[in-house]
C-alpha positions, 0 to 999 in steps of 0.5 A: 203337751201333757194331758191328765185324766181324772176320774169322774165323780160318777165313776168314783161312786161306782167304784166305791159301791163295788168295793163297799159290797165286797163279801167280808172274809168272815162271810166267805169263811162261813159259806165255805165251811157250810159247803165243806160240811155239806159234802158229807151228806153222801156218806149214807150212799155207802149203804144206799147203793148196796142193792143197786150195785148188786148182781140181780138188782134189775130182776129183783123186786122192791123200791128204788127210793134208796138209790134215787136218794143216794143219787140226789145226795151225790149231786148235792155233794158235786155242787157243794164241792165246786162251791167250796173252790169258787167261794174261796177263790177270791181269797186264795188267789191272793196267795197264789192265783194259779194254784187257786184256779187249779183248785177250782178246775180240779173241783169241777173235774171231780164233781163232773165224775161224781155226776157221771157216776150217778148217771151210771147207777140211775141207768141201772134203776131205769133198766129195772123200771123198764122191766127189761128182766134178765136181758139187762143183767149184763148191761147192769153189771157193766154200769156198776163196774163203770161206777166203781171205776169212775168213783175211783177217779173222782172220789179217790184221785181227784180229792187227793189233788184238791186237798193237796192244793188247798192244804198248801195254799192254807199252809202258806197263807196261814188262814187256818192253823198250820196243823190243820193244813198239814192234815190235808198235805199229809193225807193227800199223798196217802190217798194217792198212794192207795189209789195207785195201789188199787189201779195196779191191783195191789189192793182191792178197791173195797179193801179195809186199807183202801177205806182207811187211807181216805180217813185223813182226807175226810178228817181234814175236810170235815175239820176245815169245814167246822173251823171255818164255820166256828172261827173263820179265817185267822189274821193273815197278810193276804186279808190285809187288803180288805181293810185297805179296800174298805178304807178306800171305798169310804174315802171315795164314797163317804155316803156308803159308810153311813148307809144302814 
């Protein structure tokens, strides 16, 4: 004897409500674009961190405001970086769920190293505010070196991995122009090569060539942010399910389509 189980009207209503309140691709693109642009707020730290990384910062006089502002801006970047991957995950997983999840994990790891780096520099500020004087110079120097090392991992190596993943996902899904995706796909190996060159002592971490190697990745992320904010996603097969989901939600719960 065969039994069939039908969905109850209440279960159907809950399913329809859930689908009706899904975030649209345009809103997803807009939020992701804003978050990508927000990751550029830490650019001034290139100048704000110069004093705190100096040899005699702990024994010197002056305000710590610049270093603290730099630390806050990097925390914002860390959170925004995670946000870009989390917001895009529901869309990118339709192309390749493993790669999309890998992007989220890579962004979390990247952001974690940024936060640790901020902790190193804020520790130097704390030593100065505590008035340890010349006794803290060695510790301060060690913390500055640790910041440089973790900066190399978190803001050279990990961005290359992240941009390679998202570049490939965007290229395959055609959510943005393929030319834009290629900037990330090509720029990531360039940044990775520079990272390896620094690790093996072939070039200095602060050498001009090392800075130039980061430009393609920076251009990719900035251009991607602008594109997503201004235009959103291009028509793509992986977005076609949104139309089907909306139609199913309306069919299951007709009253949802009449709500203001």
